[in-house]
PyMOL Python script that loads the backbone (N, CA, C, O; Angstrom):
from pymol import cmd

cmd.read_pdbstr("""\
ATOM      1  N   MET A   1      -6.228   4.572  11.381  1.00  0.00           N
ATOM      2  CA  MET A   1      -7.498   4.007  11.026  1.00  0.00           C
ATOM      3  C   MET A   1      -7.329   2.511  10.908  1.00  0.00           C
ATOM      4  O   MET A   1      -6.367   2.041  10.301  1.00  0.00           O
ATOM      5  N   ASN A   2      -8.239   1.763  11.473  1.00  0.00           N
ATOM      6  CA  ASN A   2      -8.217   0.306  11.445  1.00  0.00           C
ATOM      7  C   ASN A   2      -8.979  -0.165  10.210  1.00  0.00           C
ATOM      8  O   ASN A   2     -10.112   0.256   9.977  1.00  0.00           O
ATOM      9  N   THR A   3      -8.355  -1.039   9.419  1.00  0.00           N
ATOM     10  CA  THR A   3      -8.981  -1.461   8.170  1.00  0.00           C
ATOM     11  C   THR A   3      -9.203  -2.963   8.121  1.00  0.00           C
ATOM     12  O   THR A   3      -8.422  -3.728   8.686  1.00  0.00           O
ATOM     13  N   PRO A   4     -10.258  -3.384   7.451  1.00  0.00           N
ATOM     14  CA  PRO A   4     -10.472  -4.821   7.238  1.00  0.00           C
ATOM     15  C   PRO A   4      -9.578  -5.301   6.095  1.00  0.00           C
ATOM     16  O   PRO A   4      -9.041  -4.494   5.336  1.00  0.00           O
ATOM     17  N   ASN A   5      -9.426  -6.603   5.981  1.00  0.00           N
ATOM     18  CA  ASN A   5      -8.628  -7.179   4.890  1.00  0.00           C
ATOM     19  C   ASN A   5      -9.469  -7.484   3.662  1.00  0.00           C
ATOM     20  O   ASN A   5      -8.929  -7.743   2.586  1.00  0.00           O
ATOM     21  N   VAL A   6     -10.788  -7.453   3.815  1.00  0.00           N
ATOM     22  CA  VAL A   6     -11.706  -7.724   2.706  1.00  0.00           C
ATOM     23  C   VAL A   6     -12.829  -6.696   2.758  1.00  0.00           C
ATOM     24  O   VAL A   6     -13.416  -6.458   3.813  1.00  0.00           O
ATOM     25  N   VAL A   7     -13.124  -6.089   1.610  1.00  0.00           N
ATOM     26  CA  VAL A   7     -14.225  -5.140   1.496  1.00  0.00           C
ATOM     27  C   VAL A   7     -15.045  -5.527   0.274  1.00  0.00           C
ATOM     28  O   VAL A   7     -14.506  -5.655  -0.826  1.00  0.00           O
ATOM     29  N   ALA A   8     -16.337  -5.712   0.465  1.00  0.00           N
ATOM     30  CA  ALA A   8     -17.244  -6.093  -0.626  1.00  0.00           C
ATOM     31  C   ALA A   8     -16.748  -7.334  -1.360  1.00  0.00           C
ATOM     32  O   ALA A   8     -16.855  -7.436  -2.582  1.00  0.00           O
ATOM     33  N   GLY A   9     -16.199  -8.280  -0.588  1.00  0.00           N
ATOM     34  CA  GLY A   9     -15.750  -9.541  -1.160  1.00  0.00           C
ATOM     35  C   GLY A   9     -14.412  -9.490  -1.879  1.00  0.00           C
ATOM     36  O   GLY A   9     -14.001 -10.475  -2.493  1.00  0.00           O
ATOM     37  N   LYS A  10     -13.724  -8.343  -1.809  1.00  0.00           N
ATOM     38  CA  LYS A  10     -12.434  -8.198  -2.492  1.00  0.00           C
ATOM     39  C   LYS A  10     -11.348  -7.866  -1.479  1.00  0.00           C
ATOM     40  O   LYS A  10     -11.599  -7.213  -0.466  1.00  0.00           O
ATOM     41  N   ALA A  11     -10.124  -8.334  -1.776  1.00  0.00           N
ATOM     42  CA  ALA A  11      -8.991  -8.023  -0.908  1.00  0.00           C
ATOM     43  C   ALA A  11      -8.832  -6.506  -0.783  1.00  0.00           C
ATOM     44  O   ALA A  11      -8.983  -5.771  -1.759  1.00  0.00           O
ATOM     45  N   TYR A  12      -8.527  -6.056   0.424  1.00  0.00           N
ATOM     46  CA  TYR A  12      -8.349  -4.632   0.707  1.00  0.00           C
ATOM     47  C   TYR A  12      -7.090  -4.513   1.555  1.00  0.00           C
ATOM     48  O   TYR A  12      -7.080  -4.904   2.723  1.00  0.00           O
ATOM     49  N   THR A  13      -6.038  -3.978   0.968  1.00  0.00           N
ATOM     50  CA  THR A  13      -4.742  -3.930   1.639  1.00  0.00           C
ATOM     51  C   THR A  13      -4.559  -2.636   2.421  1.00  0.00           C
ATOM     52  O   THR A  13      -5.288  -1.667   2.206  1.00  0.00           O
ATOM     53  N   PRO A  14      -3.587  -2.621   3.328  1.00  0.00           N
ATOM     54  CA  PRO A  14      -3.283  -1.367   4.013  1.00  0.00           C
ATOM     55  C   PRO A  14      -2.935  -0.243   3.024  1.00  0.00           C
ATOM     56  O   PRO A  14      -3.282   0.915   3.257  1.00  0.00           O
ATOM     57  N   LYS A  15      -2.260  -0.577   1.938  1.00  0.00           N
ATOM     58  CA  LYS A  15      -1.956   0.449   0.925  1.00  0.00           C
ATOM     59  C   LYS A  15      -3.239   0.986   0.292  1.00  0.00           C
ATOM     60  O   LYS A  15      -3.341   2.182   0.019  1.00  0.00           O
ATOM     61  N   ASP A  16      -4.217   0.109   0.058  1.00  0.00           N
ATOM     62  CA  ASP A  16      -5.506   0.573  -0.484  1.00  0.00           C
ATOM     63  C   ASP A  16      -6.131   1.598   0.453  1.00  0.00           C
ATOM     64  O   ASP A  16      -6.599   2.647   0.010  1.00  0.00           O
ATOM     65  N   ALA A  17      -6.138   1.292   1.750  1.00  0.00           N
ATOM     66  CA  ALA A  17      -6.740   2.201   2.735  1.00  0.00           C
ATOM     67  C   ALA A  17      -5.976   3.516   2.801  1.00  0.00           C
ATOM     68  O   ALA A  17      -6.584   4.583   2.887  1.00  0.00           O
ATOM     69  N   ALA A  18      -4.646   3.448   2.762  1.00  0.00           N
ATOM     70  CA  ALA A  18      -3.846   4.668   2.820  1.00  0.00           C
ATOM     71  C   ALA A  18      -4.126   5.565   1.614  1.00  0.00           C
ATOM     72  O   ALA A  18      -4.230   6.784   1.754  1.00  0.00           O
ATOM     73  N   ARG A  19      -4.247   4.961   0.433  1.00  0.00           N
ATOM     74  CA  ARG A  19      -4.560   5.743  -0.773  1.00  0.00           C
ATOM     75  C   ARG A  19      -5.955   6.352  -0.685  1.00  0.00           C
ATOM     76  O   ARG A  19      -6.157   7.509  -1.054  1.00  0.00           O
ATOM     77  N   GLN A  20      -6.905   5.579  -0.202  1.00  0.00           N
ATOM     78  CA  GLN A  20      -8.285   6.032  -0.168  1.00  0.00           C
ATOM     79  C   GLN A  20      -8.523   7.126   0.879  1.00  0.00           C
ATOM     80  O   GLN A  20      -9.246   8.088   0.620  1.00  0.00           O
ATOM     81  N   PHE A  21      -7.919   6.978   2.054  1.00  0.00           N
ATOM     82  CA  PHE A  21      -8.234   7.881   3.160  1.00  0.00           C
ATOM     83  C   PHE A  21      -7.107   8.832   3.556  1.00  0.00           C
ATOM     84  O   PHE A  21      -7.332   9.769   4.323  1.00  0.00           O
ATOM     85  N   ASN A  22      -5.900   8.603   3.044  1.00  0.00           N
ATOM     86  CA  ASN A  22      -4.756   9.452   3.369  1.00  0.00           C
ATOM     87  C   ASN A  22      -4.583   9.602   4.884  1.00  0.00           C
ATOM     88  O   ASN A  22      -4.440  10.707   5.408  1.00  0.00           O
ATOM     89  N   ARG A  23      -4.600   8.452   5.570  1.00  0.00           N
ATOM     90  CA  ARG A  23      -4.468   8.403   7.023  1.00  0.00           C
ATOM     91  C   ARG A  23      -3.478   7.305   7.420  1.00  0.00           C
ATOM     92  O   ARG A  23      -3.141   6.442   6.610  1.00  0.00           O
ATOM     93  N   ILE A  24      -3.021   7.345   8.658  1.00  0.00           N
ATOM     94  CA  ILE A  24      -2.232   6.241   9.202  1.00  0.00           C
ATOM     95  C   ILE A  24      -3.121   5.010   9.229  1.00  0.00           C
ATOM     96  O   ILE A  24      -4.292   5.089   9.600  1.00  0.00           O
ATOM     97  N   VAL A  25      -2.564   3.878   8.836  1.00  0.00           N
ATOM     98  CA  VAL A  25      -3.347   2.648   8.727  1.00  0.00           C
ATOM     99  C   VAL A  25      -2.878   1.631   9.756  1.00  0.00           C
ATOM    100  O   VAL A  25      -1.678   1.436   9.951  1.00  0.00           O
ATOM    101  N   LEU A  26      -3.831   0.990  10.408  1.00  0.00           N
ATOM    102  CA  LEU A  26      -3.593  -0.113  11.335  1.00  0.00           C
ATOM    103  C   LEU A  26      -4.227  -1.351  10.735  1.00  0.00           C
ATOM    104  O   LEU A  26      -5.382  -1.310  10.310  1.00  0.00           O
ATOM    105  N   GLY A  27      -3.498  -2.440  10.694  1.00  0.00           N
ATOM    106  CA  GLY A  27      -4.099  -3.686  10.213  1.00  0.00           C
ATOM    107  C   GLY A  27      -3.111  -4.578   9.505  1.00  0.00           C
ATOM    108  O   GLY A  27      -1.903  -4.517   9.735  1.00  0.00           O
ATOM    109  N   GLY A  28      -3.658  -5.412   8.632  1.00  0.00           N
ATOM    110  CA  GLY A  28      -2.857  -6.330   7.837  1.00  0.00           C
ATOM    111  C   GLY A  28      -3.066  -7.785   8.203  1.00  0.00           C
ATOM    112  O   GLY A  28      -3.195  -8.638   7.325  1.00  0.00           O
ATOM    113  N   LEU A  29      -3.098  -8.073   9.487  1.00  0.00           N
ATOM    114  CA  LEU A  29      -3.280  -9.453   9.936  1.00  0.00           C
ATOM    115  C   LEU A  29      -4.738  -9.701  10.300  1.00  0.00           C
ATOM    116  O   LEU A  29      -5.416  -8.818  10.824  1.00  0.00           O
ATOM    117  N   GLU A  30      -5.210 -10.900  10.019  1.00  0.00           N
ATOM    118  CA  GLU A  30      -6.546 -11.292  10.470  1.00  0.00           C
ATOM    119  C   GLU A  30      -6.410 -11.914  11.851  1.00  0.00           C
ATOM    120  O   GLU A  30      -5.582 -12.801  12.051  1.00  0.00           O
ATOM    121  N   ARG A  31      -7.201 -11.466  12.788  1.00  0.00           N
ATOM    122  CA  ARG A  31      -7.037 -11.942  14.167  1.00  0.00           C
ATOM    123  C   ARG A  31      -7.296 -13.435  14.324  1.00  0.00           C
ATOM    124  O   ARG A  31      -6.794 -14.049  15.266  1.00  0.00           O
ATOM    125  N   GLN A  32      -8.064 -14.025  13.426  1.00  0.00           N
ATOM    126  CA  GLN A  32      -8.299 -15.474  13.467  1.00  0.00           C
ATOM    127  C   GLN A  32      -7.500 -16.195  12.370  1.00  0.00           C
ATOM    128  O   GLN A  32      -7.782 -17.349  12.050  1.00  0.00           O
ATOM    129  N   GLY A  33      -6.511 -15.512  11.804  1.00  0.00           N
ATOM    130  CA  GLY A  33      -5.709 -16.088  10.729  1.00  0.00           C
ATOM    131  C   GLY A  33      -4.380 -16.607  11.236  1.00  0.00           C
ATOM    132  O   GLY A  33      -4.305 -17.241  12.288  1.00  0.00           O
ATOM    133  N   ILE A  34      -3.333 -16.331  10.477  1.00  0.00           N
ATOM    134  CA  ILE A  34      -1.998 -16.861  10.758  1.00  0.00           C
ATOM    135  C   ILE A  34      -1.495 -16.482  12.140  1.00  0.00           C
ATOM    136  O   ILE A  34      -0.878 -17.309  12.811  1.00  0.00           O
ATOM    137  N   ILE A  35      -1.740 -15.260  12.583  1.00  0.00           N
ATOM    138  CA  ILE A  35      -1.253 -14.844  13.906  1.00  0.00           C
ATOM    139  C   ILE A  35      -1.801 -15.768  14.987  1.00  0.00           C
ATOM    140  O   ILE A  35      -1.119 -16.031  15.977  1.00  0.00           O
ATOM    141  N   ASN A  36      -3.002 -16.255  14.813  1.00  0.00           N
ATOM    142  CA  ASN A  36      -3.652 -17.092  15.815  1.00  0.00           C
ATOM    143  C   ASN A  36      -3.421 -18.587  15.571  1.00  0.00           C
ATOM    144  O   ASN A  36      -3.217 -19.346  16.519  1.00  0.00           O
ATOM    145  N   LYS A  37      -3.452 -19.006  14.316  1.00  0.00           N
ATOM    146  CA  LYS A  37      -3.436 -20.441  14.016  1.00  0.00           C
ATOM    147  C   LYS A  37      -2.148 -20.941  13.384  1.00  0.00           C
ATOM    148  O   LYS A  37      -1.941 -22.150  13.279  1.00  0.00           O
ATOM    149  N   GLY A  38      -1.278 -20.026  12.961  1.00  0.00           N
ATOM    150  CA  GLY A  38      -0.053 -20.427  12.278  1.00  0.00           C
ATOM    151  C   GLY A  38       1.085 -20.719  13.238  1.00  0.00           C
ATOM    152  O   GLY A  38       0.947 -20.623  14.458  1.00  0.00           O
ATOM    153  N   THR A  39       2.205 -21.075  12.649  1.00  0.00           N
ATOM    154  CA  THR A  39       3.441 -21.286  13.410  1.00  0.00           C
ATOM    155  C   THR A  39       4.203 -19.964  13.461  1.00  0.00           C
ATOM    156  O   THR A  39       3.907 -19.053  12.688  1.00  0.00           O
ATOM    157  N   PRO A  40       5.181 -19.848  14.360  1.00  0.00           N
ATOM    158  CA  PRO A  40       6.006 -18.635  14.357  1.00  0.00           C
ATOM    159  C   PRO A  40       6.661 -18.380  12.988  1.00  0.00           C
ATOM    160  O   PRO A  40       6.823 -17.229  12.584  1.00  0.00           O
ATOM    161  N   GLU A  41       7.031 -19.437  12.288  1.00  0.00           N
ATOM    162  CA  GLU A  41       7.638 -19.291  10.966  1.00  0.00           C
ATOM    163  C   GLU A  41       6.635 -18.728   9.954  1.00  0.00           C
ATOM    164  O   GLU A  41       6.993 -17.897   9.120  1.00  0.00           O
ATOM    165  N   GLU A  42       5.393 -19.178  10.029  1.00  0.00           N
ATOM    166  CA  GLU A  42       4.355 -18.658   9.134  1.00  0.00           C
ATOM    167  C   GLU A  42       4.041 -17.198   9.462  1.00  0.00           C
ATOM    168  O   GLU A  42       3.833 -16.382   8.564  1.00  0.00           O
ATOM    169  N   VAL A  43       4.011 -16.883  10.751  1.00  0.00           N
ATOM    170  CA  VAL A  43       3.780 -15.501  11.169  1.00  0.00           C
ATOM    171  C   VAL A  43       4.913 -14.613  10.653  1.00  0.00           C
ATOM    172  O   VAL A  43       4.665 -13.531  10.120  1.00  0.00           O
ATOM    173  N   THR A  44       6.143 -15.068  10.811  1.00  0.00           N
ATOM    174  CA  THR A  44       7.299 -14.315  10.328  1.00  0.00           C
ATOM    175  C   THR A  44       7.177 -14.032   8.838  1.00  0.00           C
ATOM    176  O   THR A  44       7.375 -12.895   8.408  1.00  0.00           O
ATOM    177  N   ALA A  45       6.854 -15.043   8.048  1.00  0.00           N
ATOM    178  CA  ALA A  45       6.727 -14.865   6.597  1.00  0.00           C
ATOM    179  C   ALA A  45       5.609 -13.892   6.246  1.00  0.00           C
ATOM    180  O   ALA A  45       5.782 -13.045   5.370  1.00  0.00           O
ATOM    181  N   GLU A  46       4.477 -14.001   6.910  1.00  0.00           N
ATOM    182  CA  GLU A  46       3.348 -13.117   6.616  1.00  0.00           C
ATOM    183  C   GLU A  46       3.661 -11.674   7.000  1.00  0.00           C
ATOM    184  O   GLU A  46       3.349 -10.752   6.245  1.00  0.00           O
ATOM    185  N   VAL A  47       4.270 -11.471   8.156  1.00  0.00           N
ATOM    186  CA  VAL A  47       4.595 -10.113   8.579  1.00  0.00           C
ATOM    187  C   VAL A  47       5.675  -9.516   7.672  1.00  0.00           C
ATOM    188  O   VAL A  47       5.633  -8.323   7.372  1.00  0.00           O
ATOM    189  N   GLN A  48       6.632 -10.323   7.236  1.00  0.00           N
ATOM    190  CA  GLN A  48       7.633  -9.824   6.284  1.00  0.00           C
ATOM    191  C   GLN A  48       6.947  -9.363   5.002  1.00  0.00           C
ATOM    192  O   GLN A  48       7.289  -8.311   4.463  1.00  0.00           O
ATOM    193  N   ARG A  49       5.988 -10.137   4.511  1.00  0.00           N
ATOM    194  CA  ARG A  49       5.253  -9.770   3.299  1.00  0.00           C
ATOM    195  C   ARG A  49       4.504  -8.453   3.516  1.00  0.00           C
ATOM    196  O   ARG A  49       4.531  -7.566   2.663  1.00  0.00           O
ATOM    197  N   LEU A  50       3.843  -8.338   4.656  1.00  0.00           N
ATOM    198  CA  LEU A  50       3.107  -7.106   4.955  1.00  0.00           C
ATOM    199  C   LEU A  50       4.037  -5.901   5.064  1.00  0.00           C
ATOM    200  O   LEU A  50       3.727  -4.828   4.547  1.00  0.00           O
ATOM    201  N   MET A  51       5.161  -6.073   5.727  1.00  0.00           N
ATOM    202  CA  MET A  51       6.081  -4.955   5.916  1.00  0.00           C
ATOM    203  C   MET A  51       6.721  -4.524   4.595  1.00  0.00           C
ATOM    204  O   MET A  51       7.019  -3.344   4.408  1.00  0.00           O
ATOM    205  N   GLU A  52       6.931  -5.458   3.695  1.00  0.00           N
ATOM    206  CA  GLU A  52       7.493  -5.124   2.386  1.00  0.00           C
ATOM    207  C   GLU A  52       6.495  -4.353   1.524  1.00  0.00           C
ATOM    208  O   GLU A  52       6.893  -3.623   0.617  1.00  0.00           O
ATOM    209  N   ASN A  53       5.207  -4.513   1.802  1.00  0.00           N
ATOM    210  CA  ASN A  53       4.154  -3.895   0.992  1.00  0.00           C
ATOM    211  C   ASN A  53       3.331  -2.875   1.757  1.00  0.00           C
ATOM    212  O   ASN A  53       2.216  -2.553   1.346  1.00  0.00           O
ATOM    213  N   ARG A  54       3.849  -2.365   2.846  1.00  0.00           N
ATOM    214  CA  ARG A  54       3.083  -1.450   3.691  1.00  0.00           C
ATOM    215  C   ARG A  54       3.092  -0.030   3.134  1.00  0.00           C
ATOM    216  O   ARG A  54       3.993   0.350   2.386  1.00  0.00           O
ATOM    217  N   PRO A  55       2.085   0.742   3.507  1.00  0.00           N
ATOM    218  CA  PRO A  55       2.130   2.169   3.190  1.00  0.00           C
ATOM    219  C   PRO A  55       3.147   2.859   4.108  1.00  0.00           C
ATOM    220  O   PRO A  55       3.640   2.257   5.061  1.00  0.00           O
ATOM    221  N   HIS A  56       3.447   4.098   3.817  1.00  0.00           N
ATOM    222  CA  HIS A  56       4.463   4.826   4.587  1.00  0.00           C
ATOM    223  C   HIS A  56       4.101   4.932   6.071  1.00  0.00           C
ATOM    224  O   HIS A  56       4.940   4.656   6.928  1.00  0.00           O
ATOM    225  N   HIS A  57       2.889   5.320   6.378  1.00  0.00           N
ATOM    226  CA  HIS A  57       2.440   5.462   7.769  1.00  0.00           C
ATOM    227  C   HIS A  57       1.597   4.244   8.115  1.00  0.00           C
ATOM    228  O   HIS A  57       0.431   4.160   7.728  1.00  0.00           O
ATOM    229  N   TYR A  58       2.185   3.300   8.844  1.00  0.00           N
ATOM    230  CA  TYR A  58       1.548   1.993   9.036  1.00  0.00           C
ATOM    231  C   TYR A  58       1.824   1.453  10.430  1.00  0.00           C
ATOM    232  O   TYR A  58       2.939   1.554  10.941  1.00  0.00           O
ATOM    233  N   ILE A  59       0.798   0.882  11.032  1.00  0.00           N
ATOM    234  CA  ILE A  59       0.916   0.175  12.302  1.00  0.00           C
ATOM    235  C   ILE A  59       0.425  -1.242  12.062  1.00  0.00           C
ATOM    236  O   ILE A  59      -0.741  -1.448  11.723  1.00  0.00           O
ATOM    237  N   LEU A  60       1.298  -2.210  12.235  1.00  0.00           N
ATOM    238  CA  LEU A  60       0.908  -3.608  12.079  1.00  0.00           C
ATOM    239  C   LEU A  60      -0.122  -3.963  13.135  1.00  0.00           C
ATOM    240  O   LEU A  60       0.061  -3.650  14.311  1.00  0.00           O
ATOM    241  N   GLY A  61      -1.194  -4.609  12.732  1.00  0.00           N
ATOM    242  CA  GLY A  61      -2.219  -5.006  13.686  1.00  0.00           C
ATOM    243  C   GLY A  61      -3.038  -6.163  13.149  1.00  0.00           C
ATOM    244  O   GLY A  61      -2.983  -6.492  11.964  1.00  0.00           O
ATOM    245  N   ALA A  62      -3.795  -6.770  14.038  1.00  0.00           N
ATOM    246  CA  ALA A  62      -4.675  -7.877  13.679  1.00  0.00           C
ATOM    247  C   ALA A  62      -6.113  -7.413  13.900  1.00  0.00           C
ATOM    248  O   ALA A  62      -6.711  -7.666  14.945  1.00  0.00           O
ATOM    249  N   GLU A  63      -6.644  -6.737  12.906  1.00  0.00           N
ATOM    250  CA  GLU A  63      -7.940  -6.091  13.045  1.00  0.00           C
ATOM    251  C   GLU A  63      -7.860  -5.209  14.289  1.00  0.00           C
ATOM    252  O   GLU A  63      -6.939  -4.397  14.375  1.00  0.00           O
ATOM    253  N   CYS A  64      -8.747  -5.317  15.230  1.00  0.00           N
ATOM    254  CA  CYS A  64      -8.628  -4.425  16.398  1.00  0.00           C
ATOM    255  C   CYS A  64      -8.001  -5.125  17.596  1.00  0.00           C
ATOM    256  O   CYS A  64      -7.477  -4.455  18.487  1.00  0.00           O
ATOM    257  N   THR A  65      -8.039  -6.439  17.642  1.00  0.00           N
ATOM    258  CA  THR A  65      -7.464  -7.188  18.763  1.00  0.00           C
ATOM    259  C   THR A  65      -6.960  -8.534  18.261  1.00  0.00           C
ATOM    260  O   THR A  65      -7.251  -8.935  17.134  1.00  0.00           O
ATOM    261  N   ILE A  66      -6.212  -9.218  19.096  1.00  0.00           N
ATOM    262  CA  ILE A  66      -5.874 -10.613  18.797  1.00  0.00           C
ATOM    263  C   ILE A  66      -6.522 -11.496  19.850  1.00  0.00           C
ATOM    264  O   ILE A  66      -6.753 -11.076  20.984  1.00  0.00           O
ATOM    265  N   ASP A  67      -6.802 -12.703  19.460  1.00  0.00           N
ATOM    266  CA  ASP A  67      -7.439 -13.667  20.349  1.00  0.00           C
ATOM    267  C   ASP A  67      -6.534 -13.922  21.555  1.00  0.00           C
ATOM    268  O   ASP A  67      -5.318 -14.037  21.405  1.00  0.00           O
ATOM    269  N   ASN A  68      -7.119 -14.010  22.736  1.00  0.00           N
ATOM    270  CA  ASN A  68      -6.310 -14.228  23.944  1.00  0.00           C
ATOM    271  C   ASN A  68      -5.677 -15.613  23.997  1.00  0.00           C
ATOM    272  O   ASN A  68      -4.864 -15.883  24.881  1.00  0.00           O
ATOM    273  N   ARG A  69      -6.031 -16.482  23.079  1.00  0.00           N
ATOM    274  CA  ARG A  69      -5.404 -17.808  23.006  1.00  0.00           C
ATOM    275  C   ARG A  69      -4.249 -17.844  22.020  1.00  0.00           C
ATOM    276  O   ARG A  69      -3.658 -18.902  21.802  1.00  0.00           O
ATOM    277  N   THR A  70      -3.915 -16.699  21.419  1.00  0.00           N
ATOM    278  CA  THR A  70      -2.820 -16.639  20.448  1.00  0.00           C
ATOM    279  C   THR A  70      -1.502 -16.941  21.145  1.00  0.00           C
ATOM    280  O   THR A  70      -1.233 -16.441  22.238  1.00  0.00           O
ATOM    281  N   SER A  71      -0.693 -17.756  20.506  1.00  0.00           N
ATOM    282  CA  SER A  71       0.611 -18.138  21.053  1.00  0.00           C
ATOM    283  C   SER A  71       1.496 -16.917  21.256  1.00  0.00           C
ATOM    284  O   SER A  71       1.614 -16.071  20.369  1.00  0.00           O
ATOM    285  N   ILE A  72       2.118 -16.831  22.432  1.00  0.00           N
ATOM    286  CA  ILE A  72       3.043 -15.729  22.703  1.00  0.00           C
ATOM    287  C   ILE A  72       4.215 -15.773  21.725  1.00  0.00           C
ATOM    288  O   ILE A  72       4.766 -14.729  21.377  1.00  0.00           O
ATOM    289  N   ASP A  73       4.600 -16.961  21.280  1.00  0.00           N
ATOM    290  CA  ASP A  73       5.684 -17.067  20.299  1.00  0.00           C
ATOM    291  C   ASP A  73       5.290 -16.429  18.971  1.00  0.00           C
ATOM    292  O   ASP A  73       6.129 -15.828  18.301  1.00  0.00           O
ATOM    293  N   ASN A  74       4.022 -16.555  18.586  1.00  0.00           N
ATOM    294  CA  ASN A  74       3.547 -15.903  17.360  1.00  0.00           C
ATOM    295  C   ASN A  74       3.544 -14.387  17.512  1.00  0.00           C
ATOM    296  O   ASN A  74       3.915 -13.666  16.586  1.00  0.00           O
ATOM    297  N   ILE A  75       3.132 -13.908  18.664  1.00  0.00           N
ATOM    298  CA  ILE A  75       3.132 -12.471  18.904  1.00  0.00           C
ATOM    299  C   ILE A  75       4.564 -11.939  18.869  1.00  0.00           C
ATOM    300  O   ILE A  75       4.833 -10.907  18.254  1.00  0.00           O
ATOM    301  N   ARG A  76       5.472 -12.640  19.523  1.00  0.00           N
ATOM    302  CA  ARG A  76       6.879 -12.224  19.520  1.00  0.00           C
ATOM    303  C   ARG A  76       7.447 -12.216  18.109  1.00  0.00           C
ATOM    304  O   ARG A  76       8.192 -11.305  17.749  1.00  0.00           O
ATOM    305  N   ALA A  77       7.104 -13.225  17.300  1.00  0.00           N
ATOM    306  CA  ALA A  77       7.590 -13.281  15.921  1.00  0.00           C
ATOM    307  C   ALA A  77       7.096 -12.067  15.131  1.00  0.00           C
ATOM    308  O   ALA A  77       7.866 -11.457  14.389  1.00  0.00           O
ATOM    309  N   ALA A  78       5.829 -11.717  15.283  1.00  0.00           N
ATOM    310  CA  ALA A  78       5.266 -10.567  14.563  1.00  0.00           C
ATOM    311  C   ALA A  78       5.952  -9.274  14.994  1.00  0.00           C
ATOM    312  O   ALA A  78       6.313  -8.456  14.148  1.00  0.00           O
ATOM    313  N   VAL A  79       6.132  -9.085  16.280  1.00  0.00           N
ATOM    314  CA  VAL A  79       6.771  -7.865  16.787  1.00  0.00           C
ATOM    315  C   VAL A  79       8.221  -7.783  16.321  1.00  0.00           C
ATOM    316  O   VAL A  79       8.685  -6.716  15.919  1.00  0.00           O
ATOM    317  N   ARG A  80       8.931  -8.897  16.371  1.00  0.00           N
ATOM    318  CA  ARG A  80      10.335  -8.928  15.947  1.00  0.00           C
ATOM    319  C   ARG A  80      10.474  -8.473  14.490  1.00  0.00           C
ATOM    320  O   ARG A  80      11.320  -7.635  14.178  1.00  0.00           O
ATOM    321  N   VAL A  81       9.654  -9.018  13.613  1.00  0.00           N
ATOM    322  CA  VAL A  81       9.728  -8.664  12.196  1.00  0.00           C
ATOM    323  C   VAL A  81       9.294  -7.210  11.979  1.00  0.00           C
ATOM    324  O   VAL A  81       9.933  -6.479  11.223  1.00  0.00           O
ATOM    325  N   ALA A  82       8.229  -6.798  12.629  1.00  0.00           N
ATOM    326  CA  ALA A  82       7.743  -5.428  12.471  1.00  0.00           C
ATOM    327  C   ALA A  82       8.780  -4.400  12.899  1.00  0.00           C
ATOM    328  O   ALA A  82       8.808  -3.285  12.378  1.00  0.00           O
ATOM    329  N   HIS A  83       9.624  -4.771  13.837  1.00  0.00           N
ATOM    330  CA  HIS A  83      10.676  -3.865  14.323  1.00  0.00           C
ATOM    331  C   HIS A  83      11.999  -4.076  13.583  1.00  0.00           C
ATOM    332  O   HIS A  83      13.031  -3.516  13.955  1.00  0.00           O
ATOM    333  N   GLY A  84      11.948  -4.893  12.530  1.00  0.00           N
ATOM    334  CA  GLY A  84      13.130  -5.064  11.694  1.00  0.00           C
ATOM    335  C   GLY A  84      14.245  -5.895  12.300  1.00  0.00           C
ATOM    336  O   GLY A  84      15.419  -5.701  11.984  1.00  0.00           O
ATOM    337  N   LYS A  85      13.875  -6.817  13.169  1.00  0.00           N
ATOM    338  CA  LYS A  85      14.896  -7.659  13.807  1.00  0.00           C
ATOM    339  C   LYS A  85      14.876  -9.058  13.280  1.00  0.00           C
ATOM    340  O   LYS A  85      15.672  -9.891  13.712  1.00  0.00           O
TER     341      LYS A  85
END
""", "prot")
cmd.dss("prot")
cmd.show_as("cartoon", "prot")
cmd.util.cbc("prot")
cmd.orient("prot")
């Protein structure tokens, strides 16, 4: 299930969605946030934070898609961290 990062004006984490729906959760990154506008180092830090706080069944994602102008280096940084490298 794909989840937003904000619901009714409040932060909504992948763990919140997993508790509420008892389903595999996709999300964590905002497609117009750090993945798109940050540096590879910022992406690495954010993905590390997400992976440390993820629910058991989790797929890292940026809402449903990422902007086609997103730096390939940022995408590589996110994938590297998500795969524990």
